[in-house]
Residue frames relative to the residue before (quaternion, step in Angstrom):
aa qw qx qy qz dx dy dz
R 1.0000 0.0000 0.0000 0.0000 0.00 0.00 0.00
I 0.6479 0.4904 -0.3119 0.4925 3.59 0.97 -0.82
H 0.6400 0.5279 -0.3203 0.4574 3.57 1.02 -0.82
D 0.6141 0.5473 -0.3402 0.4557 3.61 1.08 -0.72
A 0.6482 0.5041 -0.3123 0.4778 3.57 0.96 -0.86
G 0.6456 0.5150 -0.3124 0.4693 3.57 1.02 -0.80
S 0.6462 0.5153 -0.3163 0.4656 3.57 1.01 -0.81
K 0.6371 0.5136 -0.3269 0.4726 3.59 1.00 -0.78
L 0.6400 0.5157 -0.3183 0.4724 3.56 0.98 -0.86
S 0.6495 0.5340 -0.3055 0.4469 3.55 0.94 -0.95
E 0.6668 0.4914 -0.2971 0.4750 3.58 0.93 -0.91
S 0.6293 0.5252 -0.3288 0.4691 3.59 1.04 -0.75
V 0.6344 0.5224 -0.3233 0.4692 3.57 1.00 -0.85
K 0.6520 0.5172 -0.3196 0.4531 3.60 0.87 -0.92
K 0.6539 0.5144 -0.3075 0.4617 3.57 0.91 -0.93
L 0.6791 0.4865 -0.2891 0.4674 3.58 0.91 -0.92
L 0.6358 0.5229 -0.3349 0.4584 3.59 1.02 -0.72
I 0.6216 0.5213 -0.3381 0.4771 3.59 1.02 -0.74
E 0.6527 0.5016 -0.3065 0.4780 3.58 0.94 -0.90
Y 0.6287 0.5529 -0.3268 0.4384 3.57 0.99 -0.86
V 0.6739 0.4784 -0.2952 0.4795 3.59 0.89 -0.93
E 0.6352 0.5175 -0.3354 0.4650 3.60 0.98 -0.76
K 0.6771 0.4878 -0.2919 0.4674 3.59 0.97 -0.82
L 0.5548 0.5971 -0.3948 0.4240 3.59 1.14 -0.56
D 0.5890 0.5932 -0.3471 0.4252 3.55 1.08 -0.80
E 0.7774 0.3782 -0.1639 0.4752 3.53 0.96 -0.94
D 0.8292 0.1028 0.0315 0.5485 3.56 1.02 -0.83
L 0.2371 -0.8097 0.5246 0.1139 3.57 -0.37 1.22
S 0.5849 0.5852 -0.3838 0.4101 3.60 1.21 -0.09
Q 0.2440 0.7828 -0.5253 0.2273 3.56 1.18 0.56
P 0.4954 -0.6159 0.4980 0.3567 3.60 -1.10 0.56
N 0.6058 -0.5227 0.3988 0.4480 3.58 -1.16 0.21
I 0.6948 -0.5317 0.2948 0.3842 3.54 -1.20 0.57
S 0.6363 0.5301 -0.3509 0.4370 3.62 0.97 -0.72
E 0.6527 0.4962 -0.3086 0.4822 3.59 0.97 -0.83
Y 0.6405 0.5457 -0.3193 0.4360 3.56 0.94 -0.93
L 0.7076 0.4481 -0.2679 0.4762 3.60 0.80 -0.98
S 0.6506 0.5279 -0.3217 0.4411 3.59 0.89 -0.90
S 0.7098 0.4610 -0.2720 0.4580 3.57 0.84 -0.96
N 0.6955 0.4622 -0.2856 0.4701 3.61 1.06 -0.61
L 0.7505 0.3669 -0.2040 0.5105 3.59 1.11 -0.62
Y 0.3319 -0.7747 0.4758 0.2516 3.60 1.32 -0.13
K 0.5881 0.5244 -0.3889 0.4774 3.54 0.98 0.91
N 0.6128 -0.5383 0.4388 0.3770 3.53 -1.29 0.41
Y 0.5284 -0.6634 0.4246 0.3168 3.60 -0.87 0.93
N 0.6227 0.5451 -0.3553 0.4346 3.61 0.97 -0.75
Y 0.6372 0.5131 -0.3161 0.4804 3.57 1.03 -0.80
I 0.6513 0.5182 -0.3102 0.4595 3.58 0.88 -0.98
S 0.6806 0.5095 -0.2797 0.4461 3.54 0.85 -1.05
Q 0.6741 0.4989 -0.2949 0.4579 3.57 0.88 -0.94
R 0.6738 0.4852 -0.2975 0.4711 3.61 0.88 -0.91
F 0.6344 0.5335 -0.3297 0.4519 3.59 0.96 -0.86
S 0.6779 0.4971 -0.2871 0.4593 3.57 0.87 -0.96
E 0.6315 0.5326 -0.3291 0.4574 3.59 1.03 -0.75
I 0.7136 0.4531 -0.2488 0.4728 3.57 0.90 -0.96
E 0.7962 0.3531 -0.1542 0.4665 3.58 0.75 -1.10
E 0.2855 -0.7784 0.4988 0.2525 3.58 1.25 -0.43
I 0.6488 0.3686 -0.3249 0.5811 3.52 1.11 0.90
T 0.4743 -0.6713 0.4744 0.3152 3.59 -1.03 0.64
I 0.6379 -0.5030 0.4109 0.4138 3.54 -1.27 0.36
E 0.6471 0.5364 -0.3231 0.4348 3.58 0.93 -0.89
E 0.6675 0.4905 -0.2982 0.4742 3.58 0.93 -0.90
Y 0.6299 0.5232 -0.3279 0.4712 3.59 1.00 -0.79
L 0.6500 0.5149 -0.3056 0.4679 3.58 0.98 -0.88
I 0.6277 0.5258 -0.3343 0.4665 3.59 0.97 -0.81
R 0.6650 0.5038 -0.3088 0.4568 3.60 0.90 -0.88
L 0.6316 0.5172 -0.3284 0.4751 3.58 1.03 -0.75
K 0.6515 0.5110 -0.3148 0.4641 3.57 0.96 -0.87
I 0.6503 0.5097 -0.3230 0.4616 3.60 0.96 -0.83
E 0.6178 0.5203 -0.3479 0.4760 3.61 1.03 -0.68
R 0.6448 0.5045 -0.3132 0.4813 3.59 1.03 -0.78
V 0.6041 0.5419 -0.3478 0.4694 3.59 1.04 -0.75
K 0.6398 0.5245 -0.3256 0.4577 3.61 0.91 -0.88
E 0.6456 0.5178 -0.3202 0.4611 3.59 0.94 -0.90
L 0.6918 0.4769 -0.2802 0.4642 3.57 0.87 -0.95
L 0.6302 0.5178 -0.3370 0.4703 3.60 1.05 -0.68
Q 0.6365 0.5346 -0.3297 0.4475 3.58 1.00 -0.79
Q 0.6490 0.5254 -0.3161 0.4504 3.57 1.04 -0.74
Q 0.2130 -0.8381 0.4740 0.1659 3.58 1.28 -0.44
E 0.4540 0.6832 -0.4541 0.3476 3.57 1.07 0.73
L 0.7731 0.2926 -0.1448 0.5438 3.57 1.17 -0.56
K 0.4578 -0.6331 0.5452 0.3039 3.54 -1.22 0.58
L 0.6647 -0.5017 0.3665 0.4149 3.57 -1.22 0.38
S 0.6348 0.5308 -0.3381 0.4483 3.59 0.99 -0.77
E 0.6518 0.5003 -0.3132 0.4761 3.60 1.04 -0.73
I 0.6298 0.5215 -0.3236 0.4760 3.58 1.05 -0.78
A 0.6334 0.5340 -0.3261 0.4553 3.58 0.95 -0.89
W 0.6687 0.4918 -0.2954 0.4730 3.58 0.87 -0.93
K 0.6573 0.5472 -0.2936 0.4270 3.55 0.92 -1.02
L 0.7693 0.3501 -0.1802 0.5032 3.59 1.01 -0.81
G 0.6016 -0.6420 0.3262 0.3457 3.55 1.26 0.39
Y 0.3974 0.6966 -0.5033 0.3217 3.60 1.14 0.50
S 0.5415 -0.6439 0.4364 0.3190 3.57 -1.08 0.71
S 0.7987 -0.0495 0.0389 0.5985 3.60 1.16 -0.52
P 0.6150 -0.5371 0.4152 0.4011 3.59 -1.23 0.39
Q 0.6199 0.5561 -0.3411 0.4361 3.59 1.08 -0.70
Y 0.6418 0.5125 -0.3210 0.4716 3.57 1.00 -0.82
L 0.6322 0.5136 -0.3196 0.4841 3.58 1.00 -0.83
S 0.6579 0.5230 -0.3042 0.4485 3.56 0.88 -0.95
N 0.6508 0.5129 -0.3079 0.4675 3.59 0.99 -0.84
Q 0.6625 0.4854 -0.3071 0.4808 3.58 0.94 -0.86
F 0.6193 0.5536 -0.3336 0.4457 3.57 0.99 -0.86
K 0.6908 0.4743 -0.2804 0.4682 3.57 0.86 -0.98
K 0.6226 0.5467 -0.3391 0.4456 3.58 1.02 -0.78
I 0.7187 0.4394 -0.2448 0.4801 3.60 0.96 -0.86
T 0.7993 0.3328 -0.1554 0.4756 3.60 0.81 -1.00
G 0.4569 -0.6869 0.4486 0.3437 3.58 1.17 -0.53
V 0.7470 0.2732 -0.1891 0.5759 3.58 1.30 -0.09
T 0.5503 -0.5883 0.4644 0.3682 3.57 -1.24 0.38
P 0.6477 -0.5026 0.3770 0.4310 3.61 -1.18 0.33
T 0.6319 0.5384 -0.3307 0.4489 3.60 1.00 -0.81
D 0.6774 0.4722 -0.2895 0.4841 3.59 0.89 -0.91
W 0.6161 0.5468 -0.3462 0.4490 3.59 1.04 -0.74
V 0.6497 0.5056 -0.3102 0.4754 3.59 0.96 -0.88
R 0.6407 0.5221 -0.3232 0.4610 3.59 0.95 -0.88
N 0.6515 0.5129 -0.3098 0.4653 3.58 0.95 -0.88
M 0.6527 0.5094 -0.3129 0.4653 3.58 0.95 -0.86
Q 0.6606 0.5054 -0.3093 0.4609 3.58 0.97 -0.84
S 0.6698 0.4849 -0.3163 0.4649 3.60 0.96 -0.76
I 0.6188 0.5136 -0.3459 0.4834 3.61 1.14 -0.54
A 0.6748 0.5107 -0.2875 0.4484 3.57 1.00 -0.88
S 0.7937 0.1225 -0.0687 0.5918 3.58 1.08 -0.65
P 0.1140 -0.8336 0.5370 0.0604 3.58 0.34 1.22
R 0.5390 -0.6255 0.4637 0.3213 3.49 -1.17 0.68
T 0.5179 -0.6515 0.4616 0.3069 3.54 -1.14 0.59
G 0.5223 -0.6359 0.4189 0.3837 3.57 1.22 -0.32
R 0.6369 0.5004 -0.3246 0.4885 3.54 1.30 -0.16
E 0.3401 -0.7090 0.5775 0.2195 3.54 -1.01 0.80
I 0.3395 -0.7375 0.5487 0.1994 3.53 -1.06 0.74
């Protein structure tokens, strides 16, 4: 029963984190994540964080980073924004910091990730020109 309550809390946190990342796209004046979760869940952030980590075996911060990196991938695929614009849009202090986090999570730089996506989208014919 206690585990069920923790699972519900965990799912609520995940949903709110997804909404938070979506709102970052539109509005950089978002409160910090601890305030956002506390005010939406009416619970102390330390409690939320501890329960989330117990259930998910990952911290809220790490989960948020992964969500942001997934959003970065989406924005890179659209090819409408430069990395510096994406970094600003998602609240990163610099494109380099975003790039470092991206590589830590995906194993490749954003530039290499885009190149890989482009080569998958337009495979070579195997013939040299």
